[in-house]
C-alpha positions as CSV (number, residue, x, y, z in Angstrom):
1,M,59.3,78.3,19.9
2,G,60.0,79.8,23.3
3,Y,59.0,83.1,24.6
4,S,61.0,86.2,23.8
5,A,61.6,89.3,25.9
6,L,61.0,92.0,23.4
7,E,61.8,95.0,25.6
8,D,64.8,96.0,27.6
9,F,64.2,94.9,31.2
10,A,64.6,96.8,34.4
11,P,64.7,95.6,38.1
12,R,60.9,96.0,38.3
13,W,60.1,94.8,34.7
14,S,58.8,98.2,34.0
15,A,60.2,98.9,30.5
16,G,57.0,99.8,28.8
17,Y,55.8,96.4,27.8
18,G,52.2,97.0,28.8
19,A,50.3,96.3,32.0
20,Q,51.7,93.6,34.3
21,T,49.6,90.6,35.1
22,C,51.8,89.8,38.1
23,E,53.8,92.4,40.0
24,I,57.5,91.9,39.4
25,R,59.7,92.9,42.3
26,R,63.0,91.4,41.2
27,V,64.4,90.2,37.8
28,V,66.9,87.3,37.7
29,L,69.0,86.9,34.6
30,A,70.1,83.2,34.0
31,V,73.2,83.2,31.8
32,V,73.9,79.9,30.0
33,H,76.8,79.1,27.8
34,S,75.9,75.6,26.8
35,V,73.1,73.0,27.1
36,A,74.9,71.3,30.1
37,A,75.2,74.7,31.7
38,A,71.6,75.5,31.0
39,E,70.6,72.2,32.7
40,R,72.6,73.2,35.8
41,V,71.3,76.7,36.0
42,S,67.7,75.8,35.4
43,A,67.9,73.2,38.2
44,A,69.2,75.9,40.5
45,V,66.5,78.4,39.3
46,R,63.8,76.1,40.5
47,A,64.6,77.3,44.0
48,I,63.3,80.8,43.3
49,E,61.2,80.9,40.2
50,S,58.0,80.0,41.9
51,E,58.3,82.9,44.3
52,P,55.7,85.6,43.6
53,G,57.3,88.8,42.4
54,I,60.4,87.1,40.8
55,Q,60.8,87.0,37.0
56,V,63.5,84.8,35.6
57,V,64.9,85.6,32.1
58,F,67.4,83.4,30.3
59,T,70.1,84.6,27.9
60,Q,73.2,83.2,26.2
61,P,76.5,84.8,25.2
62,P,77.6,84.2,21.7
63,G,79.3,80.9,21.2
64,P,79.4,77.6,19.1
65,A,76.3,76.1,20.9
66,E,74.0,79.0,20.3
67,E,71.4,77.2,18.2
68,L,71.2,74.1,20.5
69,V,71.0,76.3,23.6
70,R,68.2,78.3,21.9
71,N,66.3,75.1,21.1
72,Y,66.8,73.8,24.6
73,L,65.4,77.0,26.2
74,A,62.5,76.9,23.8
75,M,61.7,73.4,24.8
76,I,61.6,74.2,28.5
77,G,59.4,77.2,27.9
78,A,61.9,79.8,29.2
79,L,61.5,83.5,28.7
80,T,64.6,84.7,26.8
81,T,66.3,87.9,25.8
82,P,69.2,88.4,23.4
83,W,72.6,88.8,24.9
84,E,73.0,92.3,23.4
85,R,69.9,93.4,25.2
86,A,70.9,91.6,28.4
87,I,74.1,93.5,28.8
88,R,72.3,96.8,28.3
89,G,69.4,96.0,30.6
90,R,69.3,96.0,34.3
91,S,68.6,93.0,36.6
92,D,68.8,92.3,40.3
93,L,70.8,89.0,40.1
94,V,72.7,87.0,37.6
95,I,72.9,83.2,38.0
96,T,75.4,81.3,35.8
97,A,77.5,78.1,35.8
98,D,80.5,79.9,34.2
99,P,82.1,83.3,34.9
100,A,82.9,83.9,31.2
101,E,81.4,87.1,29.7
102,T,79.7,88.1,33.0
103,G,82.0,90.9,33.8
104,S,79.9,93.4,31.9
105,L,76.8,92.6,34.0
106,N,76.6,95.1,36.8
107,C,74.5,93.4,39.5
108,A,74.8,90.7,42.1
109,L,76.3,87.5,40.7
110,L,75.9,83.8,41.8
111,V,78.3,81.5,40.0
112,L,77.6,77.8,40.2
113,P,80.6,76.0,38.6
114,A,80.7,72.2,38.5
115,V,83.2,70.2,40.5
116,S,85.0,67.5,38.5
117,G,85.6,63.9,39.7
118,D,89.0,64.9,40.8
119,G,87.8,68.0,42.8
120,E,88.7,70.7,40.2
121,I,86.3,73.6,40.0
122,V,85.4,73.7,36.3
123,G,83.4,75.8,33.8
124,R,81.3,75.0,30.8
125,N,84.3,73.4,28.9
126,G,85.3,71.1,31.7
127,R,88.5,73.0,32.4
128,C,89.5,74.7,35.7
129,C,87.8,78.1,36.0
130,V,89.5,79.4,39.2
131,A,91.7,81.7,37.2
132,A,88.7,83.1,35.4
133,L,86.9,83.6,38.7
134,A,89.9,85.5,40.1
135,R,90.1,87.6,37.0
136,L,86.4,88.5,37.2
137,L,86.8,89.5,40.8
138,R,89.8,91.7,40.1
139,Q,88.2,93.5,37.2
140,R,84.7,93.8,38.6
141,P,83.7,97.4,39.6
142,D,82.9,97.8,43.3
143,R,79.5,99.2,42.4
144,A,78.6,96.0,40.5
145,G,77.3,94.1,43.5
146,P,78.5,91.1,45.5
147,V,79.7,87.9,44.0
148,L,79.1,84.4,45.4
149,V,80.6,81.1,44.2
150,G,78.2,78.3,45.0
151,L,79.9,74.9,45.5
152,P,78.3,71.5,46.1
153,H,80.3,70.5,49.2
154,L,82.5,71.7,52.0
155,Q,85.6,69.8,50.7
156,A,85.6,71.9,47.5
157,M,85.1,75.1,49.4
158,T,88.0,74.3,51.8
159,R,90.3,73.4,48.9
160,L,89.4,76.6,47.1
161,R,90.1,78.7,50.1
162,V,93.5,77.2,50.4
163,T,94.6,77.2,46.8
164,A,93.0,80.6,45.8
165,P,92.0,82.5,48.9
166,Q,91.0,85.6,46.9
167,V,88.3,83.5,45.3
168,G,87.7,81.2,48.2
169,R,86.4,84.0,50.5
170,H,83.5,84.4,48.1
171,A,82.6,80.7,48.2
172,V,79.6,79.1,49.9
173,V,78.1,75.6,50.0
174,I,74.8,75.4,48.1
175,G,74.6,71.6,47.6
176,D,74.0,70.0,44.2
177,P,70.6,70.8,42.7
178,E,70.9,68.2,39.9
179,Y,71.5,65.4,42.4
180,D,68.7,66.7,44.6
181,K,66.4,66.6,41.6
182,L,67.3,63.0,41.1
183,L,66.6,62.2,44.8
184,E,63.1,63.8,44.4
185,A,62.5,61.7,41.4
186,C,63.6,58.5,43.2
187,H,61.1,59.3,46.0
188,E,58.3,59.7,43.5
189,Q,59.3,56.4,41.9
190,A,59.3,54.4,45.2
191,G,56.9,51.5,45.2
192,I,56.2,51.6,41.4
193,H,56.5,48.2,39.8
194,R,56.9,47.5,36.1
195,D,56.9,44.4,34.0
196,Q,60.0,45.5,32.1
197,R,63.4,46.3,33.4
198,L,64.8,49.7,32.6
199,G,68.5,50.2,31.8
200,L,70.0,53.6,31.5
201,V,73.3,54.3,29.7
202,L,75.1,57.5,30.6
203,S,78.1,59.0,28.8
204,A,80.0,62.1,29.8
205,L,81.9,64.3,27.4
206,G,85.4,63.6,26.2
207,P,87.7,60.8,24.9
208,D,87.6,58.9,28.3
209,S,83.8,58.8,28.3
210,L,81.7,55.7,27.6
211,F,80.8,56.9,24.1
212,G,84.2,58.3,23.4
213,R,86.1,55.2,24.5
214,T,83.9,52.2,24.0
215,P,80.7,53.1,22.0
216,A,80.5,49.4,21.1
217,V,79.0,48.8,24.6
218,L,75.7,50.3,23.3
219,R,75.6,47.8,20.4
220,R,76.4,44.9,22.7
221,L,73.7,45.9,25.2
222,A,71.2,46.2,22.3
223,L,72.1,42.8,21.0
224,E,72.5,40.8,24.2
225,L,69.7,42.1,26.4
226,P,66.2,40.8,25.4
227,S,64.0,43.7,24.3
228,H,60.8,42.2,25.7
229,R,62.4,42.2,29.2
230,V,64.7,45.2,29.2
231,R,64.1,48.7,27.9
232,L,67.3,50.6,27.1
233,V,67.6,54.4,27.3
234,C,70.8,56.4,26.6
235,R,71.7,59.8,27.9
236,L,74.6,61.5,26.2
237,D,76.2,64.6,27.6
238,P,74.1,67.4,26.0
239,D,77.1,69.2,24.7
240,M,77.9,66.2,22.5
241,W,74.8,67.1,20.4
242,A,76.2,70.6,19.9
243,R,79.7,69.5,18.9
244,H,78.8,66.6,16.6
245,G,75.1,66.8,15.8
246,R,72.4,64.2,16.4
247,R,72.7,62.6,13.0
248,Q,76.5,62.0,13.4
249,L,76.2,60.6,16.9
250,L,73.4,58.2,15.9
251,A,75.5,57.2,12.9
252,W,78.5,56.4,15.2
253,A,76.2,54.5,17.6
254,G,75.3,52.0,14.8
255,R,72.1,50.6,13.3
256,V,71.5,48.1,16.1
257,A,71.7,50.8,18.8
258,R,69.5,53.2,16.8
259,E,66.8,50.5,16.5
260,R,66.9,49.3,20.0
261,V,68.0,52.2,22.3
262,E,66.1,55.3,23.0
263,F,68.4,58.3,22.9
264,L,67.3,61.1,25.2
265,R,67.2,64.6,23.7
266,P,69.1,67.2,25.7
267,E,65.9,68.8,27.0
268,H,64.6,65.5,28.4
269,D,64.3,65.2,32.2
270,W,67.0,62.5,32.6
271,Q,66.7,62.4,36.4
272,A,63.2,61.0,36.1
273,V,64.6,58.2,33.8
274,A,67.5,57.6,36.2
275,A,65.1,57.3,39.2
276,A,63.1,54.6,37.4
277,A,66.2,52.7,36.1
278,D,66.9,49.2,37.4
279,F,70.6,49.5,36.5
280,V,72.9,52.1,35.0
281,V,75.9,51.7,32.7
282,G,78.2,54.7,32.8
283,D,81.6,56.2,33.2
284,H,83.5,58.7,35.2
285,G,81.0,61.6,34.7
286,H,78.8,63.5,37.1
287,D,75.6,61.8,35.9
288,T,77.0,58.4,36.7
289,A,78.2,59.7,40.1
290,C,74.7,61.0,40.9
291,A,73.2,57.6,40.0
292,A,75.7,55.8,42.3
293,A,75.0,58.3,45.1
294,A,71.3,57.5,44.6
295,Q,72.1,53.8,45.2
296,K,71.4,52.6,41.7
297,P,73.3,49.5,40.5
298,V,76.1,51.1,38.5
299,Y,78.2,49.2,35.9
300,L,81.2,50.9,34.4
301,A,81.9,50.4,30.7
302,N,85.6,50.8,31.4
303,P,87.9,51.0,34.4
304,I,88.1,54.6,35.7
305,R,91.7,55.9,35.1
306,K,93.7,58.4,37.2
307,A,91.4,58.3,40.3
308,E,93.0,60.3,43.1
309,V,92.6,59.0,46.6
310,G,89.6,60.5,48.3
311,S,88.1,61.9,45.1
312,L,84.6,61.5,43.7
313,R,86.2,59.6,40.8
314,E,87.7,57.1,43.2
315,A,84.4,56.7,45.0
316,V,82.6,55.9,41.8
317,A,85.4,53.5,40.8
318,R,85.0,51.6,44.1
319,Y,81.2,51.6,43.9
320,G,80.7,50.6,40.3
321,T,81.2,47.1,38.8
322,V,83.4,47.2,35.7
323,L,81.9,45.2,32.9
324,D,84.0,42.3,31.5
325,P,83.9,42.5,27.7
326,T,84.9,38.7,27.5
327,V,81.7,37.6,29.3
328,P,78.1,38.0,28.1
329,L,76.7,41.2,29.5
330,A,73.3,39.9,30.5
331,S,75.0,37.5,33.0
332,Q,76.8,40.4,34.7
333,F,73.8,42.5,35.8
334,R,72.4,42.3,39.3
335,W,69.3,44.2,40.3
336,A,69.8,44.8,44.1
337,P,70.6,48.4,45.1
338,R,73.8,49.1,47.0
339,P,74.6,51.6,49.7
340,G,75.9,54.8,47.9
341,T,76.8,56.8,51.0
342,Q,80.5,57.2,50.2
343,V,79.7,58.5,46.7
344,A,77.0,60.8,48.0
345,R,79.4,62.4,50.5
346,R,81.6,63.4,47.6
347,V,78.8,64.6,45.4
348,T,77.4,67.0,48.0
349,S,77.8,67.8,51.7
350,A,74.2,69.0,51.8
351,P,72.0,66.3,50.3
352,G,68.4,67.4,49.8
353,E,69.2,70.9,50.9
354,S,70.2,72.7,47.7
355,F,66.7,74.2,47.2
356,S,66.7,76.0,50.6
357,L,70.4,77.0,50.4
358,I,70.2,78.5,46.9
359,R,67.0,80.2,47.8
360,R,68.5,81.8,50.9
361,Q,71.6,83.0,49.1
362,C,69.6,84.4,46.2
363,F,67.3,86.3,48.4
364,R,70.2,87.8,50.3
365,L,72.0,88.8,47.1
366,M,68.8,90.5,45.8
367,Q,67.9,92.0,49.2
368,F,64.5,90.3,48.7
369,T,62.1,89.4,51.5
370,S,59.6,86.7,50.6
371,P,56.0,87.5,51.3
372,T,55.2,83.8,51.4
373,V,55.8,81.2,54.1
374,N,58.4,78.6,53.1
């Protein structure tokens, strides 16, 4: 089980819970609506959680994924507090991937929405959240504190400022912390040699995803790639587990895939696996895009449909090699990495900089001066 914040919290963590081991100068409330959102927020929180004097507390609004999110937070060892207590308590900063339910939190707010392959700014359900952001800004009391919308690249910020200027003026570029985490893992893996190849299968959420459209590719990989030479790992979008359950997903995958493929649990550090992978089989999702941007050999289970010119989706479609179902899969894989610059430019305009950018914006929002040297 994870830790539980048993007392209402205040900006200095002074709500009568005994003597402090470490002095708490600021409290950051991480609001997560789903496991995918929790992954995104926890990747961003890495930029500030090691700072002396900052206490990060996680909470989740009521929703269909409550149990899975609770289990995920327990697995990563996060300090948590119930939502009812979070909206009554006081904090210095809220970090979230989705604006929903955050209007009642009266402190500085950093929203970190995802950007879809077609450039849409989306919330936890994969739908455009610009209208929700505009509504939040209209209804938010002046005393509640500043709001920032952190986006991964300049193109998304420019588009937002044109289409929704009332939201766009709150936007800043903070990079992509999940992609940067993958880059770090790749650097750690550099020079490591293994006797066995590692293949990573990635599936986004939705009917156009690898698992939604062609789950049979898992069975074919399991059957056609020799187990003594290739280790197969599958990372499904973490919100799939919440919507269908592990038992059902493994049943749909089939016996051969269950016996031959390792399915990563949502709390598993998939970036470390991706960094070690010799090849990736994926789809149109963000994880596949990150793997391509990290110059991994990427194979697409299906052609990517509706790819707008200049979009991330188009860049992944150009980079990846579409698997031919009429040809043995083993004969289609090549191991040499390819330049992923064009994909990387559409994932983030600040590669490797998200840590410092998020840190700077959080400190500014909290009016916090670090006593340490960066």
